[in-house]
All heavy atoms as atom14 arrays in JSON, in Angstrom:
{
  "sequence": "MNKIISKTVEFEADELPPSVEFIENKIKEFNIEPLRWAIVDVKGNKLTVSVSGEAL",
  "atom14_mask": [
    [1, 1, 1, 1, 1, 1, 1, 1, 0, 0, 0, 0, 0, 0],
    [1, 1, 1, 1, 1, 1, 1, 1, 0, 0, 0, 0, 0, 0],
    [1, 1, 1, 1, 1, 1, 1, 1, 1, 0, 0, 0, 0, 0],
    [1, 1, 1, 1, 1, 1, 1, 1, 0, 0, 0, 0, 0, 0],
    [1, 1, 1, 1, 1, 1, 1, 1, 0, 0, 0, 0, 0, 0],
    [1, 1, 1, 1, 1, 1, 0, 0, 0, 0, 0, 0, 0, 0],
    [1, 1, 1, 1, 1, 1, 1, 1, 1, 0, 0, 0, 0, 0],
    [1, 1, 1, 1, 1, 1, 1, 0, 0, 0, 0, 0, 0, 0],
    [1, 1, 1, 1, 1, 1, 1, 0, 0, 0, 0, 0, 0, 0],
    [1, 1, 1, 1, 1, 1, 1, 1, 1, 0, 0, 0, 0, 0],
    [1, 1, 1, 1, 1, 1, 1, 1, 1, 1, 1, 0, 0, 0],
    [1, 1, 1, 1, 1, 1, 1, 1, 1, 0, 0, 0, 0, 0],
    [1, 1, 1, 1, 1, 0, 0, 0, 0, 0, 0, 0, 0, 0],
    [1, 1, 1, 1, 1, 1, 1, 1, 0, 0, 0, 0, 0, 0],
    [1, 1, 1, 1, 1, 1, 1, 1, 1, 0, 0, 0, 0, 0],
    [1, 1, 1, 1, 1, 1, 1, 1, 0, 0, 0, 0, 0, 0],
    [1, 1, 1, 1, 1, 1, 1, 0, 0, 0, 0, 0, 0, 0],
    [1, 1, 1, 1, 1, 1, 1, 0, 0, 0, 0, 0, 0, 0],
    [1, 1, 1, 1, 1, 1, 0, 0, 0, 0, 0, 0, 0, 0],
    [1, 1, 1, 1, 1, 1, 1, 0, 0, 0, 0, 0, 0, 0],
    [1, 1, 1, 1, 1, 1, 1, 1, 1, 0, 0, 0, 0, 0],
    [1, 1, 1, 1, 1, 1, 1, 1, 1, 1, 1, 0, 0, 0],
    [1, 1, 1, 1, 1, 1, 1, 1, 0, 0, 0, 0, 0, 0],
    [1, 1, 1, 1, 1, 1, 1, 1, 1, 0, 0, 0, 0, 0],
    [1, 1, 1, 1, 1, 1, 1, 1, 0, 0, 0, 0, 0, 0],
    [1, 1, 1, 1, 1, 1, 1, 1, 1, 0, 0, 0, 0, 0],
    [1, 1, 1, 1, 1, 1, 1, 1, 0, 0, 0, 0, 0, 0],
    [1, 1, 1, 1, 1, 1, 1, 1, 1, 0, 0, 0, 0, 0],
    [1, 1, 1, 1, 1, 1, 1, 1, 1, 0, 0, 0, 0, 0],
    [1, 1, 1, 1, 1, 1, 1, 1, 1, 1, 1, 0, 0, 0],
    [1, 1, 1, 1, 1, 1, 1, 1, 0, 0, 0, 0, 0, 0],
    [1, 1, 1, 1, 1, 1, 1, 1, 0, 0, 0, 0, 0, 0],
    [1, 1, 1, 1, 1, 1, 1, 1, 1, 0, 0, 0, 0, 0],
    [1, 1, 1, 1, 1, 1, 1, 0, 0, 0, 0, 0, 0, 0],
    [1, 1, 1, 1, 1, 1, 1, 1, 0, 0, 0, 0, 0, 0],
    [1, 1, 1, 1, 1, 1, 1, 1, 1, 1, 1, 0, 0, 0],
    [1, 1, 1, 1, 1, 1, 1, 1, 1, 1, 1, 1, 1, 1],
    [1, 1, 1, 1, 1, 0, 0, 0, 0, 0, 0, 0, 0, 0],
    [1, 1, 1, 1, 1, 1, 1, 1, 0, 0, 0, 0, 0, 0],
    [1, 1, 1, 1, 1, 1, 1, 0, 0, 0, 0, 0, 0, 0],
    [1, 1, 1, 1, 1, 1, 1, 1, 0, 0, 0, 0, 0, 0],
    [1, 1, 1, 1, 1, 1, 1, 0, 0, 0, 0, 0, 0, 0],
    [1, 1, 1, 1, 1, 1, 1, 1, 1, 0, 0, 0, 0, 0],
    [1, 1, 1, 1, 0, 0, 0, 0, 0, 0, 0, 0, 0, 0],
    [1, 1, 1, 1, 1, 1, 1, 1, 0, 0, 0, 0, 0, 0],
    [1, 1, 1, 1, 1, 1, 1, 1, 1, 0, 0, 0, 0, 0],
    [1, 1, 1, 1, 1, 1, 1, 1, 0, 0, 0, 0, 0, 0],
    [1, 1, 1, 1, 1, 1, 1, 0, 0, 0, 0, 0, 0, 0],
    [1, 1, 1, 1, 1, 1, 1, 0, 0, 0, 0, 0, 0, 0],
    [1, 1, 1, 1, 1, 1, 0, 0, 0, 0, 0, 0, 0, 0],
    [1, 1, 1, 1, 1, 1, 1, 0, 0, 0, 0, 0, 0, 0],
    [1, 1, 1, 1, 1, 1, 0, 0, 0, 0, 0, 0, 0, 0],
    [1, 1, 1, 1, 0, 0, 0, 0, 0, 0, 0, 0, 0, 0],
    [1, 1, 1, 1, 1, 1, 1, 1, 1, 0, 0, 0, 0, 0],
    [1, 1, 1, 1, 1, 0, 0, 0, 0, 0, 0, 0, 0, 0],
    [1, 1, 1, 1, 1, 1, 1, 1, 0, 0, 0, 0, 0, 0]
  ],
  "atom14_positions": [
    [[5.3, -12.86, -16.5], [5.45, -11.82, -15.5], [4.61, -10.61, -15.91], [4.62, -10.2, -17.05], [6.92, -11.44, -15.35], [7.17, -10.38, -14.32], [8.93, -9.96, -14.31], [9.15, -9.71, -12.6], [0.0, 0.0, 0.0], [0.0, 0.0, 0.0], [0.0, 0.0, 0.0], [0.0, 0.0, 0.0], [0.0, 0.0, 0.0], [0.0, 0.0, 0.0]],
    [[3.89, -10.06, -14.94], [3.08, -8.88, -15.19], [3.94, -7.62, -15.21], [5.09, -7.62, -14.79], [2.01, -8.73, -14.1], [0.97, -9.82, -14.17], [0.7, -10.35, -15.23], [0.4, -10.15, -13.04], [0.0, 0.0, 0.0], [0.0, 0.0, 0.0], [0.0, 0.0, 0.0], [0.0, 0.0, 0.0], [0.0, 0.0, 0.0], [0.0, 0.0, 0.0]],
    [[3.34, -6.56, -15.68], [4.01, -5.27, -15.73], [4.26, -4.73, -14.31], [3.39, -4.81, -13.45], [3.12, -4.29, -16.5], [3.7, -2.93, -16.67], [2.76, -2.06, -17.49], [3.3, -0.66, -17.57], [2.4, 0.22, -18.31], [0.0, 0.0, 0.0], [0.0, 0.0, 0.0], [0.0, 0.0, 0.0], [0.0, 0.0, 0.0], [0.0, 0.0, 0.0]],
    [[5.46, -4.19, -14.08], [5.8, -3.59, -12.79], [5.38, -2.12, -12.82], [5.7, -1.4, -13.76], [7.31, -3.69, -12.5], [7.78, -5.15, -12.5], [7.66, -2.99, -11.2], [7.2, -5.99, -11.4], [0.0, 0.0, 0.0], [0.0, 0.0, 0.0], [0.0, 0.0, 0.0], [0.0, 0.0, 0.0], [0.0, 0.0, 0.0], [0.0, 0.0, 0.0]],
    [[4.66, -1.71, -11.78], [4.21, -0.33, -11.69], [4.63, 0.27, -10.35], [4.84, -0.46, -9.38], [2.69, -0.21, -11.87], [1.94, -1.04, -10.83], [2.27, -0.6, -13.27], [0.44, -0.85, -10.84], [0.0, 0.0, 0.0], [0.0, 0.0, 0.0], [0.0, 0.0, 0.0], [0.0, 0.0, 0.0], [0.0, 0.0, 0.0], [0.0, 0.0, 0.0]],
    [[4.74, 1.58, -10.33], [4.99, 2.31, -9.08], [3.87, 3.33, -8.93], [3.48, 3.97, -9.91], [6.34, 3.03, -9.13], [7.38, 2.1, -9.16], [0.0, 0.0, 0.0], [0.0, 0.0, 0.0], [0.0, 0.0, 0.0], [0.0, 0.0, 0.0], [0.0, 0.0, 0.0], [0.0, 0.0, 0.0], [0.0, 0.0, 0.0], [0.0, 0.0, 0.0]],
    [[3.36, 3.44, -7.72], [2.2, 4.28, -7.49], [2.17, 4.71, -6.03], [2.71, 4.02, -5.17], [0.95, 3.45, -7.83], [-0.33, 4.2, -7.89], [-1.43, 3.27, -8.41], [-2.69, 4.05, -8.63], [-3.75, 3.23, -9.2], [0.0, 0.0, 0.0], [0.0, 0.0, 0.0], [0.0, 0.0, 0.0], [0.0, 0.0, 0.0], [0.0, 0.0, 0.0]],
    [[1.52, 5.84, -5.78], [1.28, 6.28, -4.41], [-0.21, 6.1, -4.14], [-1.04, 6.55, -4.93], [1.69, 7.75, -4.22], [3.07, 7.87, -4.54], [1.45, 8.2, -2.79], [0.0, 0.0, 0.0], [0.0, 0.0, 0.0], [0.0, 0.0, 0.0], [0.0, 0.0, 0.0], [0.0, 0.0, 0.0], [0.0, 0.0, 0.0], [0.0, 0.0, 0.0]],
    [[-0.54, 5.4, -3.06], [-1.94, 5.14, -2.71], [-2.23, 5.67, -1.31], [-1.33, 5.82, -0.5], [-2.27, 3.63, -2.81], [-2.1, 3.12, -4.23], [-1.43, 2.8, -1.86], [0.0, 0.0, 0.0], [0.0, 0.0, 0.0], [0.0, 0.0, 0.0], [0.0, 0.0, 0.0], [0.0, 0.0, 0.0], [0.0, 0.0, 0.0], [0.0, 0.0, 0.0]],
    [[-3.5, 5.96, -1.07], [-3.93, 6.43, 0.25], [-5.08, 5.56, 0.74], [-5.95, 5.19, -0.05], [-4.4, 7.88, 0.18], [-3.31, 8.87, -0.13], [-3.81, 10.3, -0.12], [-5.03, 10.52, -0.13], [-2.96, 11.2, -0.11], [0.0, 0.0, 0.0], [0.0, 0.0, 0.0], [0.0, 0.0, 0.0], [0.0, 0.0, 0.0], [0.0, 0.0, 0.0]],
    [[-5.06, 5.27, 2.02], [-6.16, 4.53, 2.65], [-6.12, 4.76, 4.14], [-5.14, 5.27, 4.68], [-6.1, 3.03, 2.31], [-4.77, 2.39, 2.57], [-4.44, 1.92, 3.83], [-3.84, 2.23, 1.55], [-3.23, 1.31, 4.08], [-2.62, 1.63, 1.79], [-2.31, 1.16, 3.05], [0.0, 0.0, 0.0], [0.0, 0.0, 0.0], [0.0, 0.0, 0.0]],
    [[-7.21, 4.42, 4.8], [-7.32, 4.61, 6.24], [-7.03, 3.3, 6.97], [-7.38, 2.23, 6.49], [-8.7, 5.12, 6.61], [-8.95, 6.52, 6.11], [-10.27, 7.1, 6.57], [-10.99, 6.45, 7.37], [-10.57, 8.22, 6.14], [0.0, 0.0, 0.0], [0.0, 0.0, 0.0], [0.0, 0.0, 0.0], [0.0, 0.0, 0.0], [0.0, 0.0, 0.0]],
    [[-6.4, 3.44, 8.12], [-6.11, 2.28, 8.97], [-7.01, 2.36, 10.2], [-7.21, 3.44, 10.76], [-4.65, 2.29, 9.4], [0.0, 0.0, 0.0], [0.0, 0.0, 0.0], [0.0, 0.0, 0.0], [0.0, 0.0, 0.0], [0.0, 0.0, 0.0], [0.0, 0.0, 0.0], [0.0, 0.0, 0.0], [0.0, 0.0, 0.0], [0.0, 0.0, 0.0]],
    [[-7.55, 1.21, 10.61], [-8.41, 1.15, 11.79], [-7.61, 1.36, 13.07], [-8.12, 1.9, 14.04], [-9.15, -0.19, 11.85], [-10.1, -0.37, 10.67], [-10.57, 0.64, 10.12], [-10.36, -1.53, 10.32], [0.0, 0.0, 0.0], [0.0, 0.0, 0.0], [0.0, 0.0, 0.0], [0.0, 0.0, 0.0], [0.0, 0.0, 0.0], [0.0, 0.0, 0.0]],
    [[-6.37, 0.89, 13.07], [-5.52, 1.04, 14.25], [-4.1, 1.33, 13.81], [-3.66, 0.91, 12.75], [-5.56, -0.22, 15.12], [-5.12, -1.48, 14.41], [-5.22, -2.71, 15.3], [-6.3, -2.94, 15.86], [-4.2, -3.4, 15.44], [0.0, 0.0, 0.0], [0.0, 0.0, 0.0], [0.0, 0.0, 0.0], [0.0, 0.0, 0.0], [0.0, 0.0, 0.0]],
    [[-3.41, 2.07, 14.64], [-2.02, 2.4, 14.36], [-1.15, 1.83, 15.47], [-1.54, 1.87, 16.63], [-1.84, 3.92, 14.28], [-2.57, 4.62, 13.14], [-2.39, 6.13, 13.25], [-2.09, 4.13, 11.79], [0.0, 0.0, 0.0], [0.0, 0.0, 0.0], [0.0, 0.0, 0.0], [0.0, 0.0, 0.0], [0.0, 0.0, 0.0], [0.0, 0.0, 0.0]],
    [[-0.01, 1.28, 15.18], [0.52, 1.09, 13.84], [-0.17, -0.08, 13.14], [-0.54, -1.07, 13.79], [2.0, 0.78, 14.08], [2.04, 0.17, 15.44], [0.92, 0.82, 16.22], [0.0, 0.0, 0.0], [0.0, 0.0, 0.0], [0.0, 0.0, 0.0], [0.0, 0.0, 0.0], [0.0, 0.0, 0.0], [0.0, 0.0, 0.0], [0.0, 0.0, 0.0]],
    [[-0.32, 0.0, 11.83], [-0.97, -1.08, 11.09], [0.0, -2.25, 10.89], [1.21, -2.07, 10.89], [-1.3, -0.43, 9.74], [-0.27, 0.63, 9.59], [0.02, 1.14, 10.97], [0.0, 0.0, 0.0], [0.0, 0.0, 0.0], [0.0, 0.0, 0.0], [0.0, 0.0, 0.0], [0.0, 0.0, 0.0], [0.0, 0.0, 0.0], [0.0, 0.0, 0.0]],
    [[-0.56, -3.42, 10.73], [0.29, -4.61, 10.48], [0.71, -4.65, 9.02], [0.07, -4.04, 8.15], [-0.48, -5.89, 10.84], [-1.53, -6.1, 9.91], [0.0, 0.0, 0.0], [0.0, 0.0, 0.0], [0.0, 0.0, 0.0], [0.0, 0.0, 0.0], [0.0, 0.0, 0.0], [0.0, 0.0, 0.0], [0.0, 0.0, 0.0], [0.0, 0.0, 0.0]],
    [[1.78, -5.37, 8.75], [2.24, -5.57, 7.38], [1.15, -6.23, 6.55], [0.88, -5.84, 5.41], [3.54, -6.42, 7.36], [3.9, -6.85, 5.95], [4.68, -5.67, 8.02], [0.0, 0.0, 0.0], [0.0, 0.0, 0.0], [0.0, 0.0, 0.0], [0.0, 0.0, 0.0], [0.0, 0.0, 0.0], [0.0, 0.0, 0.0], [0.0, 0.0, 0.0]],
    [[0.49, -7.24, 7.12], [-0.58, -7.95, 6.42], [-1.71, -6.99, 6.04], [-2.21, -7.03, 4.92], [-1.12, -9.08, 7.3], [-2.21, -9.89, 6.63], [-2.73, -11.01, 7.52], [-2.34, -11.09, 8.71], [-3.53, -11.8, 7.01], [0.0, 0.0, 0.0], [0.0, 0.0, 0.0], [0.0, 0.0, 0.0], [0.0, 0.0, 0.0], [0.0, 0.0, 0.0]],
    [[-2.09, -6.1, 6.95], [-3.14, -5.12, 6.67], [-2.75, -4.24, 5.5], [-3.52, -4.03, 4.56], [-3.41, -4.26, 7.92], [-4.33, -3.12, 7.65], [-5.71, -3.3, 7.6], [-3.83, -1.84, 7.41], [-6.56, -2.24, 7.32], [-4.67, -0.77, 7.16], [-6.04, -0.98, 7.1], [0.0, 0.0, 0.0], [0.0, 0.0, 0.0], [0.0, 0.0, 0.0]],
    [[-1.53, -3.69, 5.53], [-1.07, -2.79, 4.47], [-1.02, -3.52, 3.13], [-1.5, -3.0, 2.11], [0.31, -2.2, 4.82], [0.16, -1.27, 6.02], [0.91, -1.46, 3.62], [1.47, -0.76, 6.58], [0.0, 0.0, 0.0], [0.0, 0.0, 0.0], [0.0, 0.0, 0.0], [0.0, 0.0, 0.0], [0.0, 0.0, 0.0], [0.0, 0.0, 0.0]],
    [[-0.47, -4.72, 3.09], [-0.37, -5.45, 1.83], [-1.73, -5.84, 1.28], [-1.95, -5.82, 0.07], [0.57, -6.64, 1.98], [2.0, -6.16, 2.18], [3.05, -7.24, 2.17], [2.72, -8.44, 2.2], [4.24, -6.86, 2.15], [0.0, 0.0, 0.0], [0.0, 0.0, 0.0], [0.0, 0.0, 0.0], [0.0, 0.0, 0.0], [0.0, 0.0, 0.0]],
    [[-2.69, -6.16, 2.15], [-4.05, -6.45, 1.68], [-4.7, -5.2, 1.09], [-5.41, -5.27, 0.1], [-4.9, -7.03, 2.8], [-4.55, -8.47, 3.09], [-4.04, -9.19, 2.24], [-4.8, -8.9, 4.31], [0.0, 0.0, 0.0], [0.0, 0.0, 0.0], [0.0, 0.0, 0.0], [0.0, 0.0, 0.0], [0.0, 0.0, 0.0], [0.0, 0.0, 0.0]],
    [[-4.48, -4.04, 1.72], [-5.01, -2.79, 1.2], [-4.41, -2.46, -0.17], [-5.1, -2.01, -1.07], [-4.76, -1.63, 2.17], [-5.68, -1.62, 3.35], [-7.1, -1.34, 2.89], [-8.01, -1.01, 4.03], [-9.38, -0.76, 3.6], [0.0, 0.0, 0.0], [0.0, 0.0, 0.0], [0.0, 0.0, 0.0], [0.0, 0.0, 0.0], [0.0, 0.0, 0.0]],
    [[-3.11, -2.68, -0.32], [-2.44, -2.44, -1.6], [-3.05, -3.32, -2.68], [-3.28, -2.87, -3.81], [-0.92, -2.66, -1.48], [-0.3, -1.57, -0.59], [-0.25, -2.68, -2.85], [1.15, -1.82, -0.2], [0.0, 0.0, 0.0], [0.0, 0.0, 0.0], [0.0, 0.0, 0.0], [0.0, 0.0, 0.0], [0.0, 0.0, 0.0], [0.0, 0.0, 0.0]],
    [[-3.34, -4.57, -2.36], [-3.94, -5.48, -3.33], [-5.32, -5.01, -3.79], [-5.74, -5.31, -4.91], [-4.02, -6.9, -2.75], [-2.66, -7.55, -2.64], [-2.74, -8.91, -1.96], [-1.34, -9.48, -1.76], [-1.37, -10.75, -1.03], [0.0, 0.0, 0.0], [0.0, 0.0, 0.0], [0.0, 0.0, 0.0], [0.0, 0.0, 0.0], [0.0, 0.0, 0.0]],
    [[-6.02, -4.23, -2.95], [-7.3, -3.66, -3.34], [-7.15, -2.65, -4.48], [-8.11, -2.33, -5.16], [-8.0, -3.01, -2.14], [-8.47, -4.01, -1.11], [-9.11, -3.35, 0.1], [-9.4, -2.13, 0.07], [-9.32, -4.07, 1.09], [0.0, 0.0, 0.0], [0.0, 0.0, 0.0], [0.0, 0.0, 0.0], [0.0, 0.0, 0.0], [0.0, 0.0, 0.0]],
    [[-5.93, -2.15, -4.68], [-5.64, -1.24, -5.79], [-5.12, -2.01, -7.01], [-4.56, -1.42, -7.93], [-4.59, -0.2, -5.35], [-5.11, 0.8, -4.36], [-4.97, 0.56, -2.99], [-5.74, 1.96, -4.76], [-5.44, 1.47, -2.05], [-6.21, 2.89, -3.84], [-6.07, 2.64, -2.48], [0.0, 0.0, 0.0], [0.0, 0.0, 0.0], [0.0, 0.0, 0.0]],
    [[-5.3, -3.33, -7.01], [-4.88, -4.23, -8.1], [-3.37, -4.21, -8.31], [-2.89, -4.2, -9.44], [-5.62, -3.89, -9.4], [-7.08, -4.2, -9.29], [-7.48, -5.21, -8.72], [-7.92, -3.31, -9.8], [0.0, 0.0, 0.0], [0.0, 0.0, 0.0], [0.0, 0.0, 0.0], [0.0, 0.0, 0.0], [0.0, 0.0, 0.0], [0.0, 0.0, 0.0]],
    [[-2.64, -4.2, -7.2], [-1.18, -4.26, -7.23], [-0.73, -5.37, -6.29], [-1.12, -5.41, -5.13], [-0.56, -2.92, -6.76], [-1.04, -1.76, -7.62], [0.96, -3.01, -6.77], [-0.67, -0.39, -7.07], [0.0, 0.0, 0.0], [0.0, 0.0, 0.0], [0.0, 0.0, 0.0], [0.0, 0.0, 0.0], [0.0, 0.0, 0.0], [0.0, 0.0, 0.0]],
    [[0.1, -6.27, -6.8], [0.75, -7.28, -5.96], [2.05, -6.65, -5.47], [3.0, -6.48, -6.25], [1.04, -8.56, -6.76], [1.71, -9.65, -5.97], [0.86, -10.19, -4.83], [-0.36, -10.36, -5.01], [1.43, -10.46, -3.76], [0.0, 0.0, 0.0], [0.0, 0.0, 0.0], [0.0, 0.0, 0.0], [0.0, 0.0, 0.0], [0.0, 0.0, 0.0]],
    [[2.1, -6.25, -4.19], [3.25, -5.46, -3.73], [4.56, -6.24, -3.7], [4.61, -7.38, -3.26], [2.84, -5.05, -2.31], [1.84, -6.06, -1.88], [1.14, -6.52, -3.11], [0.0, 0.0, 0.0], [0.0, 0.0, 0.0], [0.0, 0.0, 0.0], [0.0, 0.0, 0.0], [0.0, 0.0, 0.0], [0.0, 0.0, 0.0], [0.0, 0.0, 0.0]],
    [[5.6, -5.6, -4.24], [6.96, -6.13, -4.14], [7.72, -5.36, -3.07], [8.5, -5.92, -2.32], [7.68, -6.01, -5.48], [7.07, -6.83, -6.62], [7.77, -6.52, -7.93], [7.13, -8.31, -6.31], [0.0, 0.0, 0.0], [0.0, 0.0, 0.0], [0.0, 0.0, 0.0], [0.0, 0.0, 0.0], [0.0, 0.0, 0.0], [0.0, 0.0, 0.0]],
    [[7.49, -4.04, -3.02], [8.05, -3.22, -1.95], [7.15, -2.01, -1.75], [6.48, -1.57, -2.67], [9.49, -2.8, -2.24], [9.64, -1.9, -3.42], [11.08, -1.52, -3.59], [11.21, -0.68, -4.77], [12.31, -0.16, -5.18], [13.43, -0.37, -4.53], [12.35, 0.61, -6.24], [0.0, 0.0, 0.0], [0.0, 0.0, 0.0], [0.0, 0.0, 0.0]],
    [[7.15, -1.52, -0.55], [6.31, -0.37, -0.22], [6.9, 0.36, 0.97], [7.71, -0.19, 1.71], [4.87, -0.79, 0.05], [4.71, -1.85, 1.1], [4.61, -3.2, 0.87], [4.64, -1.68, 2.51], [4.49, -3.86, 2.07], [4.5, -2.95, 3.1], [4.68, -0.57, 3.36], [4.4, -3.13, 4.47], [4.59, -0.76, 4.73], [4.43, -2.03, 5.26]],
    [[6.47, 1.62, 1.13], [6.91, 2.42, 2.27], [5.81, 3.4, 2.63], [5.2, 4.01, 1.74], [8.19, 3.18, 1.94], [0.0, 0.0, 0.0], [0.0, 0.0, 0.0], [0.0, 0.0, 0.0], [0.0, 0.0, 0.0], [0.0, 0.0, 0.0], [0.0, 0.0, 0.0], [0.0, 0.0, 0.0], [0.0, 0.0, 0.0], [0.0, 0.0, 0.0]],
    [[5.57, 3.55, 3.91], [4.64, 4.58, 4.37], [5.39, 5.9, 4.27], [6.45, 6.07, 4.86], [4.19, 4.32, 5.82], [3.45, 2.98, 5.92], [3.31, 5.47, 6.32], [3.15, 2.53, 7.34], [0.0, 0.0, 0.0], [0.0, 0.0, 0.0], [0.0, 0.0, 0.0], [0.0, 0.0, 0.0], [0.0, 0.0, 0.0], [0.0, 0.0, 0.0]],
    [[4.83, 6.85, 3.49], [5.52, 8.12, 3.29], [4.85, 9.28, 4.02], [5.46, 10.35, 4.17], [5.68, 8.44, 1.78], [6.6, 7.44, 1.12], [4.34, 8.49, 1.07], [0.0, 0.0, 0.0], [0.0, 0.0, 0.0], [0.0, 0.0, 0.0], [0.0, 0.0, 0.0], [0.0, 0.0, 0.0], [0.0, 0.0, 0.0], [0.0, 0.0, 0.0]],
    [[3.61, 9.09, 4.5], [2.93, 10.14, 5.25], [1.81, 9.53, 6.07], [1.18, 8.55, 5.65], [2.37, 11.2, 4.31], [1.96, 12.48, 5.02], [2.5, 12.77, 6.1], [1.09, 13.2, 4.49], [0.0, 0.0, 0.0], [0.0, 0.0, 0.0], [0.0, 0.0, 0.0], [0.0, 0.0, 0.0], [0.0, 0.0, 0.0], [0.0, 0.0, 0.0]],
    [[1.56, 10.12, 7.23], [0.45, 9.71, 8.1], [-0.23, 10.98, 8.59], [0.43, 11.87, 9.14], [0.94, 8.88, 9.31], [-0.22, 8.52, 10.21], [1.69, 7.65, 8.86], [0.0, 0.0, 0.0], [0.0, 0.0, 0.0], [0.0, 0.0, 0.0], [0.0, 0.0, 0.0], [0.0, 0.0, 0.0], [0.0, 0.0, 0.0], [0.0, 0.0, 0.0]],
    [[-1.54, 11.07, 8.37], [-2.33, 12.19, 8.88], [-3.53, 11.58, 9.59], [-4.43, 11.06, 8.93], [-2.78, 13.11, 7.76], [-1.64, 13.9, 7.18], [-2.09, 14.91, 6.16], [-0.86, 15.66, 5.68], [-0.99, 16.11, 4.33], [0.0, 0.0, 0.0], [0.0, 0.0, 0.0], [0.0, 0.0, 0.0], [0.0, 0.0, 0.0], [0.0, 0.0, 0.0]],
    [[-3.51, 11.59, 10.91], [-4.55, 10.92, 11.67], [-4.45, 9.44, 11.42], [-3.42, 8.82, 11.67], [0.0, 0.0, 0.0], [0.0, 0.0, 0.0], [0.0, 0.0, 0.0], [0.0, 0.0, 0.0], [0.0, 0.0, 0.0], [0.0, 0.0, 0.0], [0.0, 0.0, 0.0], [0.0, 0.0, 0.0], [0.0, 0.0, 0.0], [0.0, 0.0, 0.0]],
    [[-5.53, 8.85, 10.88], [-5.49, 7.42, 10.54], [-5.38, 7.19, 9.03], [-5.55, 6.08, 8.55], [-6.7, 6.7, 11.12], [-8.01, 7.14, 10.49], [-8.11, 8.25, 9.96], [-9.02, 6.29, 10.55], [0.0, 0.0, 0.0], [0.0, 0.0, 0.0], [0.0, 0.0, 0.0], [0.0, 0.0, 0.0], [0.0, 0.0, 0.0], [0.0, 0.0, 0.0]],
    [[-5.09, 8.25, 8.27], [-4.95, 8.15, 6.81], [-3.47, 7.96, 6.46], [-2.62, 8.79, 6.83], [-5.49, 9.4, 6.14], [-5.59, 9.29, 4.65], [-6.28, 10.52, 4.08], [-6.73, 10.27, 2.67], [-7.46, 11.43, 2.14], [0.0, 0.0, 0.0], [0.0, 0.0, 0.0], [0.0, 0.0, 0.0], [0.0, 0.0, 0.0], [0.0, 0.0, 0.0]],
    [[-3.17, 6.87, 5.76], [-1.8, 6.55, 5.37], [-1.6, 6.84, 3.89], [-2.47, 6.55, 3.07], [-1.51, 5.07, 5.6], [-1.73, 4.51, 7.0], [-1.48, 3.01, 7.0], [-0.84, 5.19, 7.99], [0.0, 0.0, 0.0], [0.0, 0.0, 0.0], [0.0, 0.0, 0.0], [0.0, 0.0, 0.0], [0.0, 0.0, 0.0], [0.0, 0.0, 0.0]],
    [[-0.44, 7.39, 3.56], [-0.01, 7.53, 2.17], [1.16, 6.56, 2.01], [2.13, 6.63, 2.75], [0.44, 8.97, 1.86], [-0.65, 9.85, 2.14], [0.82, 9.1, 0.4], [0.0, 0.0, 0.0], [0.0, 0.0, 0.0], [0.0, 0.0, 0.0], [0.0, 0.0, 0.0], [0.0, 0.0, 0.0], [0.0, 0.0, 0.0], [0.0, 0.0, 0.0]],
    [[1.01, 5.65, 1.04], [1.99, 4.58, 0.85], [2.51, 4.61, -0.57], [1.73, 4.62, -1.53], [1.36, 3.19, 1.16], [2.35, 2.08, 0.94], [0.82, 3.16, 2.58], [0.0, 0.0, 0.0], [0.0, 0.0, 0.0], [0.0, 0.0, 0.0], [0.0, 0.0, 0.0], [0.0, 0.0, 0.0], [0.0, 0.0, 0.0], [0.0, 0.0, 0.0]],
    [[3.83, 4.64, -0.72], [4.47, 4.51, -2.02], [4.71, 3.02, -2.23], [5.31, 2.36, -1.4], [5.8, 5.28, -2.02], [6.45, 5.1, -3.26], [0.0, 0.0, 0.0], [0.0, 0.0, 0.0], [0.0, 0.0, 0.0], [0.0, 0.0, 0.0], [0.0, 0.0, 0.0], [0.0, 0.0, 0.0], [0.0, 0.0, 0.0], [0.0, 0.0, 0.0]],
    [[4.23, 2.51, -3.37], [4.3, 1.06, -3.61], [4.8, 0.77, -5.02], [4.52, 1.5, -5.96], [2.92, 0.41, -3.37], [1.87, 0.99, -4.28], [2.96, -1.09, -3.52], [0.0, 0.0, 0.0], [0.0, 0.0, 0.0], [0.0, 0.0, 0.0], [0.0, 0.0, 0.0], [0.0, 0.0, 0.0], [0.0, 0.0, 0.0], [0.0, 0.0, 0.0]],
    [[5.61, -0.28, -5.15], [6.0, -0.84, -6.43], [5.58, -2.3, -6.42], [5.73, -3.0, -5.42], [7.51, -0.75, -6.64], [7.92, 0.59, -6.76], [0.0, 0.0, 0.0], [0.0, 0.0, 0.0], [0.0, 0.0, 0.0], [0.0, 0.0, 0.0], [0.0, 0.0, 0.0], [0.0, 0.0, 0.0], [0.0, 0.0, 0.0], [0.0, 0.0, 0.0]],
    [[5.02, -2.74, -7.55], [4.59, -4.12, -7.62], [4.08, -4.49, -8.99], [4.12, -3.69, -9.92], [0.0, 0.0, 0.0], [0.0, 0.0, 0.0], [0.0, 0.0, 0.0], [0.0, 0.0, 0.0], [0.0, 0.0, 0.0], [0.0, 0.0, 0.0], [0.0, 0.0, 0.0], [0.0, 0.0, 0.0], [0.0, 0.0, 0.0], [0.0, 0.0, 0.0]],
    [[3.58, -5.71, -9.09], [3.04, -6.22, -10.34], [1.57, -5.86, -10.46], [0.8, -5.99, -9.5], [3.18, -7.75, -10.4], [4.61, -8.22, -10.46], [4.71, -9.73, -10.58], [3.71, -10.43, -10.37], [5.8, -10.21, -10.89], [0.0, 0.0, 0.0], [0.0, 0.0, 0.0], [0.0, 0.0, 0.0], [0.0, 0.0, 0.0], [0.0, 0.0, 0.0]],
    [[1.19, -5.39, -11.64], [-0.22, -5.1, -11.91], [-0.99, -6.41, -11.92], [-0.55, -7.39, -12.53], [-0.35, -4.38, -13.23], [0.0, 0.0, 0.0], [0.0, 0.0, 0.0], [0.0, 0.0, 0.0], [0.0, 0.0, 0.0], [0.0, 0.0, 0.0], [0.0, 0.0, 0.0], [0.0, 0.0, 0.0], [0.0, 0.0, 0.0], [0.0, 0.0, 0.0]],
    [[-2.12, -6.45, -11.25], [-2.95, -7.66, -11.22], [-3.99, -7.6, -12.33], [-4.39, -6.6, -12.79], [-3.67, -7.78, -9.87], [-2.76, -7.99, -8.67], [-3.6, -8.03, -7.38], [-2.0, -9.29, -8.81], [0.0, 0.0, 0.0], [0.0, 0.0, 0.0], [0.0, 0.0, 0.0], [0.0, 0.0, 0.0], [0.0, 0.0, 0.0], [0.0, 0.0, 0.0]]
  ]
}
């Protein structure tokens, strides 16, 4: 089992609301296999997401 990390990440969405698949793929771009996440802020099309998951 990899190390569990918690982090806040930001990225832009092409369309709102974004799909779960889109968000989880974006999280994986930060080298995190998401276990749970929550959108904590939205400014225009920029999302701030709090995520916990395994480090890849």
